[in-house]
PyMOL Python script that loads the backbone (N, CA, C, O; Angstrom):
from pymol import cmd

cmd.read_pdbstr("""\
ATOM      1  N   MET A   1      50.216 -32.617   0.205  1.00  0.00           N
ATOM      2  CA  MET A   1      49.733 -33.979   0.170  1.00  0.00           C
ATOM      3  C   MET A   1      49.363 -34.325  -1.270  1.00  0.00           C
ATOM      4  O   MET A   1      48.667 -33.567  -1.945  1.00  0.00           O
ATOM      5  N   ASN A   2      49.831 -35.460  -1.719  1.00  0.00           N
ATOM      6  CA  ASN A   2      49.468 -35.917  -3.062  1.00  0.00           C
ATOM      7  C   ASN A   2      48.428 -37.034  -2.953  1.00  0.00           C
ATOM      8  O   ASN A   2      47.997 -37.383  -1.854  1.00  0.00           O
ATOM      9  N   LYS A   3      48.033 -37.582  -4.083  1.00  0.00           N
ATOM     10  CA  LYS A   3      46.960 -38.574  -4.100  1.00  0.00           C
ATOM     11  C   LYS A   3      47.338 -39.824  -3.309  1.00  0.00           C
ATOM     12  O   LYS A   3      46.500 -40.369  -2.591  1.00  0.00           O
ATOM     13  N   THR A   4      48.569 -40.284  -3.426  1.00  0.00           N
ATOM     14  CA  THR A   4      49.014 -41.478  -2.708  1.00  0.00           C
ATOM     15  C   THR A   4      48.952 -41.258  -1.197  1.00  0.00           C
ATOM     16  O   THR A   4      48.518 -42.135  -0.449  1.00  0.00           O
ATOM     17  N   GLU A   5      49.385 -40.099  -0.765  1.00  0.00           N
ATOM     18  CA  GLU A   5      49.346 -39.783   0.664  1.00  0.00           C
ATOM     19  C   GLU A   5      47.896 -39.683   1.153  1.00  0.00           C
ATOM     20  O   GLU A   5      47.584 -40.089   2.273  1.00  0.00           O
ATOM     21  N   LEU A   6      47.028 -39.147   0.321  1.00  0.00           N
ATOM     22  CA  LEU A   6      45.615 -39.058   0.684  1.00  0.00           C
ATOM     23  C   LEU A   6      44.996 -40.447   0.796  1.00  0.00           C
ATOM     24  O   LEU A   6      44.207 -40.700   1.706  1.00  0.00           O
ATOM     25  N   ILE A   7      45.344 -41.344  -0.114  1.00  0.00           N
ATOM     26  CA  ILE A   7      44.859 -42.728  -0.060  1.00  0.00           C
ATOM     27  C   ILE A   7      45.338 -43.391   1.231  1.00  0.00           C
ATOM     28  O   ILE A   7      44.564 -44.076   1.899  1.00  0.00           O
ATOM     29  N   ASP A   8      46.604 -43.192   1.582  1.00  0.00           N
ATOM     30  CA  ASP A   8      47.136 -43.748   2.831  1.00  0.00           C
ATOM     31  C   ASP A   8      46.362 -43.211   4.040  1.00  0.00           C
ATOM     32  O   ASP A   8      46.040 -43.959   4.964  1.00  0.00           O
ATOM     33  N   HIS A   9      46.074 -41.930   4.021  1.00  0.00           N
ATOM     34  CA  HIS A   9      45.338 -41.306   5.129  1.00  0.00           C
ATOM     35  C   HIS A   9      43.913 -41.876   5.237  1.00  0.00           C
ATOM     36  O   HIS A   9      43.439 -42.189   6.329  1.00  0.00           O
ATOM     37  N   ILE A  10      43.250 -42.002   4.094  1.00  0.00           N
ATOM     38  CA  ILE A  10      41.888 -42.561   4.084  1.00  0.00           C
ATOM     39  C   ILE A  10      41.901 -43.997   4.606  1.00  0.00           C
ATOM     40  O   ILE A  10      41.059 -44.376   5.420  1.00  0.00           O
ATOM     41  N   ALA A  11      42.861 -44.788   4.135  1.00  0.00           N
ATOM     42  CA  ALA A  11      42.951 -46.190   4.572  1.00  0.00           C
ATOM     43  C   ALA A  11      43.159 -46.276   6.079  1.00  0.00           C
ATOM     44  O   ALA A  11      42.552 -47.116   6.742  1.00  0.00           O
ATOM     45  N   LEU A  12      44.002 -45.423   6.616  1.00  0.00           N
ATOM     46  CA  LEU A  12      44.280 -45.433   8.050  1.00  0.00           C
ATOM     47  C   LEU A  12      43.070 -44.963   8.861  1.00  0.00           C
ATOM     48  O   LEU A  12      42.695 -45.605   9.842  1.00  0.00           O
ATOM     49  N   GLN A  13      42.467 -43.859   8.460  1.00  0.00           N
ATOM     50  CA  GLN A  13      41.344 -43.289   9.204  1.00  0.00           C
ATOM     51  C   GLN A  13      40.079 -44.152   9.128  1.00  0.00           C
ATOM     52  O   GLN A  13      39.340 -44.267  10.106  1.00  0.00           O
ATOM     53  N   ALA A  14      39.838 -44.754   7.966  1.00  0.00           N
ATOM     54  CA  ALA A  14      38.621 -45.558   7.783  1.00  0.00           C
ATOM     55  C   ALA A  14      38.836 -47.033   8.108  1.00  0.00           C
ATOM     56  O   ALA A  14      37.900 -47.832   8.058  1.00  0.00           O
ATOM     57  N   ASP A  15      40.077 -47.387   8.440  1.00  0.00           N
ATOM     58  CA  ASP A  15      40.427 -48.772   8.759  1.00  0.00           C
ATOM     59  C   ASP A  15      40.026 -49.720   7.632  1.00  0.00           C
ATOM     60  O   ASP A  15      39.380 -50.745   7.850  1.00  0.00           O
ATOM     61  N   VAL A  16      40.436 -49.338   6.408  1.00  0.00           N
ATOM     62  CA  VAL A  16      40.217 -50.172   5.220  1.00  0.00           C
ATOM     63  C   VAL A  16      41.550 -50.357   4.515  1.00  0.00           C
ATOM     64  O   VAL A  16      42.532 -49.686   4.835  1.00  0.00           O
ATOM     65  N   SER A  17      41.578 -51.273   3.554  1.00  0.00           N
ATOM     66  CA  SER A  17      42.817 -51.489   2.808  1.00  0.00           C
ATOM     67  C   SER A  17      43.095 -50.301   1.892  1.00  0.00           C
ATOM     68  O   SER A  17      42.202 -49.513   1.582  1.00  0.00           O
ATOM     69  N   LYS A  18      44.341 -50.193   1.472  1.00  0.00           N
ATOM     70  CA  LYS A  18      44.707 -49.105   0.557  1.00  0.00           C
ATOM     71  C   LYS A  18      43.984 -49.251  -0.779  1.00  0.00           C
ATOM     72  O   LYS A  18      43.644 -48.254  -1.417  1.00  0.00           O
ATOM     73  N   VAL A  19      43.753 -50.476  -1.196  1.00  0.00           N
ATOM     74  CA  VAL A  19      43.044 -50.721  -2.456  1.00  0.00           C
ATOM     75  C   VAL A  19      41.610 -50.203  -2.354  1.00  0.00           C
ATOM     76  O   VAL A  19      41.111 -49.553  -3.273  1.00  0.00           O
ATOM     77  N   SER A  20      40.961 -50.492  -1.244  1.00  0.00           N
ATOM     78  CA  SER A  20      39.592 -50.010  -1.043  1.00  0.00           C
ATOM     79  C   SER A  20      39.554 -48.488  -0.938  1.00  0.00           C
ATOM     80  O   SER A  20      38.656 -47.839  -1.473  1.00  0.00           O
ATOM     81  N   ALA A  21      40.532 -47.936  -0.247  1.00  0.00           N
ATOM     82  CA  ALA A  21      40.603 -46.476  -0.109  1.00  0.00           C
ATOM     83  C   ALA A  21      40.815 -45.814  -1.467  1.00  0.00           C
ATOM     84  O   ALA A  21      40.222 -44.774  -1.754  1.00  0.00           O
ATOM     85  N   GLU A  22      41.656 -46.412  -2.297  1.00  0.00           N
ATOM     86  CA  GLU A  22      41.905 -45.860  -3.639  1.00  0.00           C
ATOM     87  C   GLU A  22      40.641 -45.939  -4.491  1.00  0.00           C
ATOM     88  O   GLU A  22      40.313 -44.988  -5.200  1.00  0.00           O
ATOM     89  N   ARG A  23      39.929 -47.067  -4.428  1.00  0.00           N
ATOM     90  CA  ARG A  23      38.677 -47.197  -5.178  1.00  0.00           C
ATOM     91  C   ARG A  23      37.658 -46.160  -4.730  1.00  0.00           C
ATOM     92  O   ARG A  23      36.970 -45.564  -5.558  1.00  0.00           O
ATOM     93  N   ALA A  24      37.559 -45.945  -3.430  1.00  0.00           N
ATOM     94  CA  ALA A  24      36.609 -44.963  -2.893  1.00  0.00           C
ATOM     95  C   ALA A  24      36.985 -43.549  -3.342  1.00  0.00           C
ATOM     96  O   ALA A  24      36.116 -42.780  -3.752  1.00  0.00           O
ATOM     97  N   LEU A  25      38.254 -43.208  -3.269  1.00  0.00           N
ATOM     98  CA  LEU A  25      38.698 -41.878  -3.693  1.00  0.00           C
ATOM     99  C   LEU A  25      38.465 -41.678  -5.183  1.00  0.00           C
ATOM    100  O   LEU A  25      37.981 -40.624  -5.595  1.00  0.00           O
ATOM    101  N   ASN A  26      38.799 -42.664  -5.989  1.00  0.00           N
ATOM    102  CA  ASN A  26      38.583 -42.562  -7.435  1.00  0.00           C
ATOM    103  C   ASN A  26      37.102 -42.419  -7.767  1.00  0.00           C
ATOM    104  O   ASN A  26      36.734 -41.647  -8.653  1.00  0.00           O
ATOM    105  N   ALA A  27      36.248 -43.163  -7.054  1.00  0.00           N
ATOM    106  CA  ALA A  27      34.804 -43.063  -7.280  1.00  0.00           C
ATOM    107  C   ALA A  27      34.298 -41.671  -6.915  1.00  0.00           C
ATOM    108  O   ALA A  27      33.457 -41.110  -7.618  1.00  0.00           O
ATOM    109  N   ALA A  28      34.806 -41.112  -5.819  1.00  0.00           N
ATOM    110  CA  ALA A  28      34.398 -39.767  -5.412  1.00  0.00           C
ATOM    111  C   ALA A  28      34.831 -38.728  -6.450  1.00  0.00           C
ATOM    112  O   ALA A  28      34.059 -37.837  -6.804  1.00  0.00           O
ATOM    113  N   ILE A  29      36.042 -38.846  -6.924  1.00  0.00           N
ATOM    114  CA  ILE A  29      36.539 -37.901  -7.931  1.00  0.00           C
ATOM    115  C   ILE A  29      35.735 -38.017  -9.215  1.00  0.00           C
ATOM    116  O   ILE A  29      35.363 -37.004  -9.808  1.00  0.00           O
ATOM    117  N   GLU A  30      35.462 -39.247  -9.653  1.00  0.00           N
ATOM    118  CA  GLU A  30      34.672 -39.449 -10.870  1.00  0.00           C
ATOM    119  C   GLU A  30      33.270 -38.876 -10.720  1.00  0.00           C
ATOM    120  O   GLU A  30      32.733 -38.302 -11.668  1.00  0.00           O
ATOM    121  N   GLY A  31      32.676 -39.023  -9.551  1.00  0.00           N
ATOM    122  CA  GLY A  31      31.350 -38.466  -9.297  1.00  0.00           C
ATOM    123  C   GLY A  31      31.349 -36.949  -9.346  1.00  0.00           C
ATOM    124  O   GLY A  31      30.430 -36.340  -9.894  1.00  0.00           O
ATOM    125  N   ILE A  32      32.375 -36.342  -8.777  1.00  0.00           N
ATOM    126  CA  ILE A  32      32.491 -34.880  -8.802  1.00  0.00           C
ATOM    127  C   ILE A  32      32.660 -34.389 -10.231  1.00  0.00           C
ATOM    128  O   ILE A  32      32.002 -33.433 -10.642  1.00  0.00           O
ATOM    129  N   VAL A  33      33.531 -35.033 -10.983  1.00  0.00           N
ATOM    130  CA  VAL A  33      33.776 -34.640 -12.377  1.00  0.00           C
ATOM    131  C   VAL A  33      32.504 -34.795 -13.212  1.00  0.00           C
ATOM    132  O   VAL A  33      32.175 -33.920 -14.012  1.00  0.00           O
ATOM    133  N   ALA A  34      31.793 -35.900 -13.028  1.00  0.00           N
ATOM    134  CA  ALA A  34      30.557 -36.138 -13.791  1.00  0.00           C
ATOM    135  C   ALA A  34      29.525 -35.049 -13.507  1.00  0.00           C
ATOM    136  O   ALA A  34      28.865 -34.562 -14.424  1.00  0.00           O
ATOM    137  N   ALA A  35      29.389 -34.672 -12.244  1.00  0.00           N
ATOM    138  CA  ALA A  35      28.427 -33.623 -11.885  1.00  0.00           C
ATOM    139  C   ALA A  35      28.841 -32.282 -12.477  1.00  0.00           C
ATOM    140  O   ALA A  35      27.995 -31.540 -12.975  1.00  0.00           O
ATOM    141  N   LEU A  36      30.120 -31.968 -12.429  1.00  0.00           N
ATOM    142  CA  LEU A  36      30.602 -30.692 -12.962  1.00  0.00           C
ATOM    143  C   LEU A  36      30.452 -30.630 -14.482  1.00  0.00           C
ATOM    144  O   LEU A  36      30.192 -29.564 -15.039  1.00  0.00           O
ATOM    145  N   LYS A  37      30.616 -31.768 -15.148  1.00  0.00           N
ATOM    146  CA  LYS A  37      30.411 -31.804 -16.601  1.00  0.00           C
ATOM    147  C   LYS A  37      28.978 -31.474 -16.965  1.00  0.00           C
ATOM    148  O   LYS A  37      28.714 -30.949 -18.046  1.00  0.00           O
ATOM    149  N   LYS A  38      28.034 -31.785 -16.053  1.00  0.00           N
ATOM    150  CA  LYS A  38      26.623 -31.482 -16.282  1.00  0.00           C
ATOM    151  C   LYS A  38      26.247 -30.107 -15.724  1.00  0.00           C
ATOM    152  O   LYS A  38      25.066 -29.787 -15.586  1.00  0.00           O
ATOM    153  N   ASP A  39      27.260 -29.301 -15.405  1.00  0.00           N
ATOM    154  CA  ASP A  39      27.076 -27.955 -14.847  1.00  0.00           C
ATOM    155  C   ASP A  39      26.314 -27.953 -13.536  1.00  0.00           C
ATOM    156  O   ASP A  39      25.604 -26.995 -13.232  1.00  0.00           O
ATOM    157  N   GLU A  40      26.452 -29.007 -12.762  1.00  0.00           N
ATOM    158  CA  GLU A  40      25.830 -29.074 -11.448  1.00  0.00           C
ATOM    159  C   GLU A  40      26.800 -28.523 -10.397  1.00  0.00           C
ATOM    160  O   GLU A  40      28.011 -28.486 -10.617  1.00  0.00           O
ATOM    161  N   ILE A  41      26.262 -28.104  -9.275  1.00  0.00           N
ATOM    162  CA  ILE A  41      27.092 -27.644  -8.162  1.00  0.00           C
ATOM    163  C   ILE A  41      27.335 -28.829  -7.241  1.00  0.00           C
ATOM    164  O   ILE A  41      26.408 -29.571  -6.916  1.00  0.00           O
ATOM    165  N   VAL A  42      28.581 -29.007  -6.821  1.00  0.00           N
ATOM    166  CA  VAL A  42      28.935 -30.086  -5.905  1.00  0.00           C
ATOM    167  C   VAL A  42      29.238 -29.452  -4.548  1.00  0.00           C
ATOM    168  O   VAL A  42      30.226 -28.732  -4.400  1.00  0.00           O
ATOM    169  N   ARG A  43      28.393 -29.719  -3.570  1.00  0.00           N
ATOM    170  CA  ARG A  43      28.550 -29.166  -2.225  1.00  0.00           C
ATOM    171  C   ARG A  43      28.994 -30.268  -1.268  1.00  0.00           C
ATOM    172  O   ARG A  43      28.337 -31.303  -1.149  1.00  0.00           O
ATOM    173  N   LEU A  44      30.093 -30.040  -0.602  1.00  0.00           N
ATOM    174  CA  LEU A  44      30.589 -30.966   0.409  1.00  0.00           C
ATOM    175  C   LEU A  44      30.541 -30.239   1.747  1.00  0.00           C
ATOM    176  O   LEU A  44      31.287 -29.285   1.969  1.00  0.00           O
ATOM    177  N   ALA A  45      29.670 -30.687   2.629  1.00  0.00           N
ATOM    178  CA  ALA A  45      29.458 -30.020   3.910  1.00  0.00           C
ATOM    179  C   ALA A  45      30.779 -29.849   4.658  1.00  0.00           C
ATOM    180  O   ALA A  45      31.614 -30.754   4.684  1.00  0.00           O
ATOM    181  N   ASP A  46      30.950 -28.694   5.255  1.00  0.00           N
ATOM    182  CA  ASP A  46      32.131 -28.343   6.047  1.00  0.00           C
ATOM    183  C   ASP A  46      33.429 -28.318   5.239  1.00  0.00           C
ATOM    184  O   ASP A  46      34.504 -28.189   5.824  1.00  0.00           O
ATOM    185  N   PHE A  47      33.359 -28.435   3.929  1.00  0.00           N
ATOM    186  CA  PHE A  47      34.539 -28.371   3.080  1.00  0.00           C
ATOM    187  C   PHE A  47      34.416 -27.227   2.086  1.00  0.00           C
ATOM    188  O   PHE A  47      35.258 -26.329   2.062  1.00  0.00           O
ATOM    189  N   GLY A  48      33.365 -27.254   1.259  1.00  0.00           N
ATOM    190  CA  GLY A  48      33.164 -26.199   0.279  1.00  0.00           C
ATOM    191  C   GLY A  48      32.332 -26.690  -0.882  1.00  0.00           C
ATOM    192  O   GLY A  48      31.783 -27.791  -0.854  1.00  0.00           O
ATOM    193  N   SER A  49      32.246 -25.857  -1.906  1.00  0.00           N
ATOM    194  CA  SER A  49      31.465 -26.237  -3.082  1.00  0.00           C
ATOM    195  C   SER A  49      32.239 -25.930  -4.358  1.00  0.00           C
ATOM    196  O   SER A  49      32.961 -24.938  -4.451  1.00  0.00           O
ATOM    197  N   PHE A  50      32.064 -26.809  -5.332  1.00  0.00           N
ATOM    198  CA  PHE A  50      32.657 -26.655  -6.651  1.00  0.00           C
ATOM    199  C   PHE A  50      31.543 -26.292  -7.613  1.00  0.00           C
ATOM    200  O   PHE A  50      30.442 -26.834  -7.518  1.00  0.00           O
ATOM    201  N   HIS A  51      31.811 -25.382  -8.538  1.00  0.00           N
ATOM    202  CA  HIS A  51      30.847 -25.105  -9.595  1.00  0.00           C
ATOM    203  C   HIS A  51      31.585 -24.599 -10.831  1.00  0.00           C
ATOM    204  O   HIS A  51      32.709 -24.103 -10.752  1.00  0.00           O
ATOM    205  N   VAL A  52      30.923 -24.740 -11.963  1.00  0.00           N
ATOM    206  CA  VAL A  52      31.493 -24.311 -13.235  1.00  0.00           C
ATOM    207  C   VAL A  52      30.931 -22.940 -13.569  1.00  0.00           C
ATOM    208  O   VAL A  52      29.727 -22.705 -13.471  1.00  0.00           O
ATOM    209  N   SER A  53      31.810 -22.052 -13.959  1.00  0.00           N
ATOM    210  CA  SER A  53      31.422 -20.695 -14.315  1.00  0.00           C
ATOM    211  C   SER A  53      31.837 -20.452 -15.770  1.00  0.00           C
ATOM    212  O   SER A  53      32.775 -21.079 -16.263  1.00  0.00           O
ATOM    213  N   LEU A  54      31.152 -19.560 -16.442  1.00  0.00           N
ATOM    214  CA  LEU A  54      31.450 -19.274 -17.839  1.00  0.00           C
ATOM    215  C   LEU A  54      32.126 -17.916 -17.960  1.00  0.00           C
ATOM    216  O   LEU A  54      31.596 -16.901 -17.507  1.00  0.00           O
ATOM    217  N   HIS A  55      33.299 -17.912 -18.576  1.00  0.00           N
ATOM    218  CA  HIS A  55      33.954 -16.659 -18.932  1.00  0.00           C
ATOM    219  C   HIS A  55      33.497 -16.308 -20.345  1.00  0.00           C
ATOM    220  O   HIS A  55      33.691 -17.097 -21.270  1.00  0.00           O
ATOM    221  N   ALA A  56      32.910 -15.166 -20.517  1.00  0.00           N
ATOM    222  CA  ALA A  56      32.402 -14.747 -21.824  1.00  0.00           C
ATOM    223  C   ALA A  56      33.553 -14.502 -22.791  1.00  0.00           C
ATOM    224  O   ALA A  56      34.685 -14.247 -22.381  1.00  0.00           O
ATOM    225  N   ALA A  57      33.243 -14.583 -24.078  1.00  0.00           N
ATOM    226  CA  ALA A  57      34.230 -14.262 -25.106  1.00  0.00           C
ATOM    227  C   ALA A  57      34.582 -12.783 -24.973  1.00  0.00           C
ATOM    228  O   ALA A  57      33.748 -11.960 -24.595  1.00  0.00           O
ATOM    229  N   ARG A  58      35.828 -12.469 -25.292  1.00  0.00           N
ATOM    230  CA  ARG A  58      36.255 -11.078 -25.167  1.00  0.00           C
ATOM    231  C   ARG A  58      37.377 -10.779 -26.139  1.00  0.00           C
ATOM    232  O   ARG A  58      37.961 -11.678 -26.744  1.00  0.00           O
ATOM    233  N   ILE A  59      37.661  -9.512 -26.273  1.00  0.00           N
ATOM    234  CA  ILE A  59      38.756  -9.071 -27.138  1.00  0.00           C
ATOM    235  C   ILE A  59      39.987  -8.866 -26.264  1.00  0.00           C
ATOM    236  O   ILE A  59      39.927  -8.203 -25.229  1.00  0.00           O
ATOM    237  N   GLY A  60      41.101  -9.444 -26.696  1.00  0.00           N
ATOM    238  CA  GLY A  60      42.370  -9.307 -25.985  1.00  0.00           C
ATOM    239  C   GLY A  60      43.414  -8.706 -26.899  1.00  0.00           C
ATOM    240  O   GLY A  60      43.129  -8.301 -28.026  1.00  0.00           O
ATOM    241  N   ARG A  61      44.613  -8.661 -26.395  1.00  0.00           N
ATOM    242  CA  ARG A  61      45.704  -8.079 -27.168  1.00  0.00           C
ATOM    243  C   ARG A  61      46.914  -8.996 -27.085  1.00  0.00           C
ATOM    244  O   ARG A  61      47.281  -9.455 -26.003  1.00  0.00           O
ATOM    245  N   ASN A  62      47.531  -9.260 -28.231  1.00  0.00           N
ATOM    246  CA  ASN A  62      48.750 -10.045 -28.276  1.00  0.00           C
ATOM    247  C   ASN A  62      49.872  -9.168 -27.713  1.00  0.00           C
ATOM    248  O   ASN A  62      50.146  -8.104 -28.268  1.00  0.00           O
ATOM    249  N   PRO A  63      50.528  -9.591 -26.623  1.00  0.00           N
ATOM    250  CA  PRO A  63      51.546  -8.743 -26.013  1.00  0.00           C
ATOM    251  C   PRO A  63      52.778  -8.517 -26.888  1.00  0.00           C
ATOM    252  O   PRO A  63      53.451  -7.496 -26.739  1.00  0.00           O
ATOM    253  N   ARG A  64      53.086  -9.433 -27.787  1.00  0.00           N
ATOM    254  CA  ARG A  64      54.263  -9.269 -28.649  1.00  0.00           C
ATOM    255  C   ARG A  64      54.015  -8.271 -29.773  1.00  0.00           C
ATOM    256  O   ARG A  64      54.833  -7.391 -30.041  1.00  0.00           O
ATOM    257  N   THR A  65      52.853  -8.432 -30.429  1.00  0.00           N
ATOM    258  CA  THR A  65      52.602  -7.604 -31.611  1.00  0.00           C
ATOM    259  C   THR A  65      51.661  -6.445 -31.336  1.00  0.00           C
ATOM    260  O   THR A  65      51.631  -5.476 -32.095  1.00  0.00           O
ATOM    261  N   GLY A  66      50.901  -6.532 -30.267  1.00  0.00           N
ATOM    262  CA  GLY A  66      49.929  -5.485 -29.978  1.00  0.00           C
ATOM    263  C   GLY A  66      48.635  -5.645 -30.761  1.00  0.00           C
ATOM    264  O   GLY A  66      47.712  -4.844 -30.605  1.00  0.00           O
ATOM    265  N   ALA A  67      48.559  -6.673 -31.600  1.00  0.00           N
ATOM    266  CA  ALA A  67      47.362  -6.896 -32.408  1.00  0.00           C
ATOM    267  C   ALA A  67      46.219  -7.388 -31.526  1.00  0.00           C
ATOM    268  O   ALA A  67      46.441  -8.115 -30.558  1.00  0.00           O
ATOM    269  N   THR A  68      45.003  -6.991 -31.865  1.00  0.00           N
ATOM    270  CA  THR A  68      43.849  -7.458 -31.102  1.00  0.00           C
ATOM    271  C   THR A  68      43.483  -8.873 -31.551  1.00  0.00           C
ATOM    272  O   THR A  68      43.564  -9.215 -32.731  1.00  0.00           O
ATOM    273  N   ILE A  69      43.085  -9.664 -30.593  1.00  0.00           N
ATOM    274  CA  ILE A  69      42.683 -11.040 -30.882  1.00  0.00           C
ATOM    275  C   ILE A  69      41.376 -11.318 -30.144  1.00  0.00           C
ATOM    276  O   ILE A  69      41.086 -10.698 -29.120  1.00  0.00           O
ATOM    277  N   GLU A  70      40.601 -12.244 -30.668  1.00  0.00           N
ATOM    278  CA  GLU A  70      39.359 -12.631 -30.020  1.00  0.00           C
ATOM    279  C   GLU A  70      39.633 -13.848 -29.146  1.00  0.00           C
ATOM    280  O   GLU A  70      40.133 -14.867 -29.621  1.00  0.00           O
ATOM    281  N   ILE A  71      39.304 -13.730 -27.880  1.00  0.00           N
ATOM    282  CA  ILE A  71      39.483 -14.824 -26.935  1.00  0.00           C
ATOM    283  C   ILE A  71      38.123 -15.503 -26.774  1.00  0.00           C
ATOM    284  O   ILE A  71      37.135 -14.866 -26.411  1.00  0.00           O
ATOM    285  N   ALA A  72      38.094 -16.790 -27.048  1.00  0.00           N
ATOM    286  CA  ALA A  72      36.838 -17.553 -27.013  1.00  0.00           C
ATOM    287  C   ALA A  72      36.306 -17.693 -25.588  1.00  0.00           C
ATOM    288  O   ALA A  72      37.053 -17.594 -24.615  1.00  0.00           O
ATOM    289  N   ALA A  73      35.023 -17.921 -25.495  1.00  0.00           N
ATOM    290  CA  ALA A  73      34.398 -18.180 -24.198  1.00  0.00           C
ATOM    291  C   ALA A  73      34.925 -19.503 -23.653  1.00  0.00           C
ATOM    292  O   ALA A  73      35.149 -20.450 -24.407  1.00  0.00           O
ATOM    293  N   THR A  74      35.121 -19.558 -22.342  1.00  0.00           N
ATOM    294  CA  THR A  74      35.624 -20.778 -21.719  1.00  0.00           C
ATOM    295  C   THR A  74      34.890 -21.045 -20.420  1.00  0.00           C
ATOM    296  O   THR A  74      34.348 -20.137 -19.789  1.00  0.00           O
ATOM    297  N   LYS A  75      34.886 -22.307 -20.037  1.00  0.00           N
ATOM    298  CA  LYS A  75      34.337 -22.700 -18.745  1.00  0.00           C
ATOM    299  C   LYS A  75      35.507 -22.791 -17.768  1.00  0.00           C
ATOM    300  O   LYS A  75      36.576 -23.295 -18.112  1.00  0.00           O
ATOM    301  N   VAL A  76      35.294 -22.301 -16.552  1.00  0.00           N
ATOM    302  CA  VAL A  76      36.320 -22.368 -15.524  1.00  0.00           C
ATOM    303  C   VAL A  76      35.727 -22.991 -14.265  1.00  0.00           C
ATOM    304  O   VAL A  76      34.539 -22.838 -13.981  1.00  0.00           O
ATOM    305  N   LEU A  77      36.558 -23.683 -13.530  1.00  0.00           N
ATOM    306  CA  LEU A  77      36.127 -24.320 -12.295  1.00  0.00           C
ATOM    307  C   LEU A  77      36.337 -23.359 -11.137  1.00  0.00           C
ATOM    308  O   LEU A  77      37.394 -22.739 -11.020  1.00  0.00           O
ATOM    309  N   ARG A  78      35.337 -23.238 -10.290  1.00  0.00           N
ATOM    310  CA  ARG A  78      35.408 -22.374  -9.108  1.00  0.00           C
ATOM    311  C   ARG A  78      35.226 -23.231  -7.866  1.00  0.00           C
ATOM    312  O   ARG A  78      34.503 -24.228  -7.877  1.00  0.00           O
ATOM    313  N   PHE A  79      35.892 -22.825  -6.800  1.00  0.00           N
ATOM    314  CA  PHE A  79      35.736 -23.488  -5.512  1.00  0.00           C
ATOM    315  C   PHE A  79      35.484 -22.422  -4.463  1.00  0.00           C
ATOM    316  O   PHE A  79      36.220 -21.440  -4.372  1.00  0.00           O
ATOM    317  N   ARG A  80      34.460 -22.617  -3.686  1.00  0.00           N
ATOM    318  CA  ARG A  80      34.130 -21.703  -2.601  1.00  0.00           C
ATOM    319  C   ARG A  80      34.301 -22.460  -1.288  1.00  0.00           C
ATOM    320  O   ARG A  80      33.656 -23.483  -1.059  1.00  0.00           O
ATOM    321  N   VAL A  81      35.166 -21.951  -0.445  1.00  0.00           N
ATOM    322  CA  VAL A  81      35.496 -22.595   0.817  1.00  0.00           C
ATOM    323  C   VAL A  81      34.338 -22.456   1.800  1.00  0.00           C
ATOM    324  O   VAL A  81      33.740 -21.386   1.919  1.00  0.00           O
ATOM    325  N   ALA A  82      34.028 -23.538   2.499  1.00  0.00           N
ATOM    326  CA  ALA A  82      32.993 -23.513   3.530  1.00  0.00           C
ATOM    327  C   ALA A  82      33.507 -22.749   4.750  1.00  0.00           C
ATOM    328  O   ALA A  82      34.707 -22.728   5.023  1.00  0.00           O
ATOM    329  N   LYS A  83      32.598 -22.134   5.462  1.00  0.00           N
ATOM    330  CA  LYS A  83      32.942 -21.327   6.628  1.00  0.00           C
ATOM    331  C   LYS A  83      33.733 -22.136   7.659  1.00  0.00           C
ATOM    332  O   LYS A  83      34.721 -21.657   8.216  1.00  0.00           O
ATOM    333  N   ARG A  84      33.286 -23.354   7.900  1.00  0.00           N
ATOM    334  CA  ARG A  84      33.947 -24.190   8.910  1.00  0.00           C
ATOM    335  C   ARG A  84      35.391 -24.512   8.522  1.00  0.00           C
ATOM    336  O   ARG A  84      36.269 -24.491   9.384  1.00  0.00           O
ATOM    337  N   LEU A  85      35.656 -24.806   7.256  1.00  0.00           N
ATOM    338  CA  LEU A  85      37.013 -25.084   6.799  1.00  0.00           C
ATOM    339  C   LEU A  85      37.869 -23.821   6.903  1.00  0.00           C
ATOM    340  O   LEU A  85      39.017 -23.874   7.343  1.00  0.00           O
ATOM    341  N   LYS A  86      37.308 -22.709   6.503  1.00  0.00           N
ATOM    342  CA  LYS A  86      38.024 -21.439   6.582  1.00  0.00           C
ATOM    343  C   LYS A  86      38.433 -21.136   8.017  1.00  0.00           C
ATOM    344  O   LYS A  86      39.557 -20.703   8.273  1.00  0.00           O
ATOM    345  N   GLU A  87      37.515 -21.366   8.948  1.00  0.00           N
ATOM    346  CA  GLU A  87      37.809 -21.134  10.358  1.00  0.00           C
ATOM    347  C   GLU A  87      38.870 -22.115  10.870  1.00  0.00           C
ATOM    348  O   GLU A  87      39.703 -21.755  11.701  1.00  0.00           O
ATOM    349  N   ALA A  88      38.834 -23.349  10.374  1.00  0.00           N
ATOM    350  CA  ALA A  88      39.778 -24.375  10.829  1.00  0.00           C
ATOM    351  C   ALA A  88      41.219 -24.049  10.420  1.00  0.00           C
ATOM    352  O   ALA A  88      42.155 -24.343  11.164  1.00  0.00           O
ATOM    353  N   ILE A  89      41.398 -23.445   9.246  1.00  0.00           N
ATOM    354  CA  ILE A  89      42.767 -23.167   8.802  1.00  0.00           C
ATOM    355  C   ILE A  89      43.283 -21.826   9.291  1.00  0.00           C
ATOM    356  O   ILE A  89      44.476 -21.542   9.180  1.00  0.00           O
ATOM    357  N   ASN A  90      42.404 -21.007   9.826  1.00  0.00           N
ATOM    358  CA  ASN A  90      42.850 -19.715  10.364  1.00  0.00           C
ATOM    359  C   ASN A  90      43.072 -19.838  11.802  1.00  0.00           C
ATOM    360  O   ASN A  90      43.451 -18.865  12.453  1.00  0.00           O
TER     361      ASN A  90
END
""", "prot")
cmd.dss("prot")
cmd.show_as("cartoon", "prot")
cmd.util.cbc("prot")
cmd.orient("prot")
């Protein structure tokens, strides 16, 4: 399912126009992104939670030359599936 299909589904299920469904979806996505930028956890009941995790800086190796390189610390997005969603797909 892509974003357009999700908008169609929201419009049908909520009995709203596609324009309203798109605005609602965009607002939800913007809210999630804003919270994650502030390192907050976003919990959606019966769906799961998103949170930002920090990968520490480390030493790696260039596979072509074998030379050691320093890999900078990075933030990564994590998603933890809610129990109810996990049960629903199994």
